[in-house]
C-alpha atoms as one frame of an Amber mdcrd trajectory, in Angstrom:
protein
-160.211 -66.587 -61.493-163.986 -67.395 -59.096-165.481 -68.120 -62.526-162.880
 -70.790 -63.222-163.926 -72.416 -60.302-167.315 -72.382 -60.411-166.219 -74.701
 -63.768-163.010 -76.141 -63.052-164.889 -79.056 -62.854-165.863 -79.623 -66.925
-161.893 -77.849 -67.887-160.911 -79.741 -71.171-156.711 -80.636 -69.677-155.949
 -78.158 -72.534-157.725 -75.664 -70.828-156.338 -76.360 -67.363-152.509 -76.582
 -69.052-153.512 -72.194 -70.395-155.285 -71.523 -66.839-152.201 -73.007 -65.352
-149.961 -71.548 -67.607-151.771 -68.040 -67.357-151.992 -68.158 -63.256-148.267
 -68.904 -62.538-147.538 -65.682 -64.987-149.154 -63.611 -62.647-148.361 -65.121
 -60.066-144.742 -63.875 -60.751-146.404 -60.767 -61.370-146.476 -61.281 -65.701
-142.911 -60.720 -67.971-142.471 -57.636 -68.232-140.574 -56.055 -65.372-142.752
 -52.803 -66.275-146.159 -54.473 -65.500-146.307 -55.072 -61.698-148.904 -57.121
 -60.860-150.783 -56.277 -57.651-150.538 -58.558 -54.559-153.831 -59.456 -54.707
-153.969 -61.058 -57.585-150.772 -63.102 -56.587-152.736 -64.627 -53.405-155.700
 -65.293 -55.733-153.258 -67.500 -58.455-151.742 -69.298 -55.876-155.335 -69.653
 -54.062-156.612 -71.086 -57.470-153.574 -73.485 -58.015-153.111 -74.470 -55.007
-157.160 -75.083 -56.033-156.458 -77.147 -59.200-153.975 -79.673 -57.730-156.930
 -81.486 -56.233-159.034 -80.764 -59.495-155.728 -82.523 -61.689-154.900 -85.330
 -58.660-158.182 -86.500 -59.642-159.253 -86.138 -63.779-159.596 -89.181 -65.824
-157.780 -88.373 -69.123-156.728 -92.134 -70.561-153.534 -89.499 -70.972-152.770
 -89.377 -67.009-149.094 -88.196 -68.227-150.828 -84.718 -68.943-151.937 -84.881
 -65.608-148.574 -85.327 -63.909-147.442 -82.206 -65.985-149.220 -79.752 -64.715
-148.794 -81.357 -61.347-144.935 -80.564 -61.907-145.666 -77.240 -63.200-147.888
 -76.281 -60.273-144.995 -77.613 -58.247-142.732 -75.266 -59.464-144.388 -71.960
 -59.804-145.265 -72.803 -56.558-141.695 -73.675 -55.189-139.236 -70.821 -57.556
-141.951 -67.752 -56.244-140.793 -69.133 -52.587-137.395 -69.263 -53.848-138.347
 -65.367 -54.803-139.504 -64.412 -51.576-136.703 -66.159 -49.152-133.380 -64.711
 -51.448-135.311 -61.251 -52.310-138.047 -60.213 -49.980-136.803 -61.618 -46.620
-133.740 -60.330 -46.339-134.407 -56.972 -46.607-137.521 -57.482 -44.565-135.274
 -58.568 -41.447-133.527 -56.185 -41.759-136.132 -52.989 -41.686-138.015 -54.279
 -38.916-135.013 -54.614 -37.236-134.454 -51.004 -38.151-137.420 -49.677 -37.286
-137.460 -52.115 -33.920-134.138 -50.135 -33.084-134.688 -46.324 -33.429-138.401
 -46.636 -31.142-135.840 -47.949 -28.916-133.226 -44.813 -29.806-137.470 -42.742
 -29.407-137.601 -43.961 -25.975-134.570 -43.603 -24.860-134.529 -40.110 -25.360
-138.118 -39.935 -24.439-136.956 -40.995 -20.889-137.260 -44.280 -20.053-141.520
 -46.013 -21.526-142.437 -42.339 -23.208-146.165 -42.808 -21.837-147.572 -42.605
 -25.372-148.471 -45.090 -27.812-147.812 -43.619 -30.945-144.571 -42.340 -29.325
-143.613 -46.028 -28.736-145.129 -47.920 -31.395-141.759 -49.183 -34.252-144.451
 -49.664 -37.008-145.589 -45.423 -37.234-144.831 -43.634 -40.050-146.161 -39.967
 -38.855-142.588 -40.985 -36.816-140.177 -42.364 -39.270-138.410 -40.653 -42.509
-136.531 -43.947 -43.323-139.691 -45.471 -45.017-138.497 -43.856 -48.334-135.388
 -45.965 -48.184-136.737 -48.819 -46.538-139.769 -49.129 -49.338-137.285 -49.421
 -52.321-136.655 -52.950 -50.547-139.101 -54.345 -51.343-139.545 -54.458 -54.692
-139.459 -58.757 -56.341-140.228 -59.711 -58.253-143.389 -58.632 -59.622-145.191
 -56.001 -56.492-143.384 -52.960 -56.063-144.332 -51.036 -52.891-144.707 -47.456
 -52.860-142.295 -45.262 -51.009-144.217 -44.640 -48.091-144.866 -47.813 -47.635
-144.213 -49.667 -43.361-142.299 -52.466 -44.220-145.140 -54.034 -41.439-147.825
 -53.767 -44.046-145.212 -55.878 -46.606-144.938 -58.192 -44.950-148.513 -58.534
 -43.828-148.190 -59.262 -47.463-145.628 -61.901 -47.454-147.468 -63.757 -45.084
-151.021 -63.220 -46.858-149.551 -64.551 -49.911-147.472 -67.398 -48.635-150.520
 -68.999 -46.715-152.013 -70.412 -50.090-149.162 -71.430 -51.428-147.660 -73.555
 -48.038-151.441 -74.521 -48.034-151.780 -75.906 -51.384-148.425 -78.026 -50.800
-149.165 -80.186 -49.195
């Protein structure tokens, strides 16, 4: 992605088409369900696709339809990824965060009021919660897998980092 960022002004429409196709697949985690892509690669792909939009829009190719097709492909890729996040990640994530907050509230009540200790009150403290294995299985969404010990707060941060360049690119 970094290399393409530096040579993007010299790419032909055919090369741009291949770049868009490859990075769209990376954004969605590849075609093979066993080959999961890390969130960092998906974020990089979203950023690259967003930066290519301006280049494709200003392309001086004699056939403007090629540029329109690439822009539509990028838009469809971003919209599809947003739909996946909305349908598969957000509901499970919200439930998990609500459960964490309820469990933290219950721990405070068991400790008799304010609890006194910071780590006892922390709803994201994985040492005080045994449900992370159950919660993490909910966060297998298209192209990304989180280990059973991953707290929902980490998943939430990753989703936010992924959404930022996608929304910025769709402006």
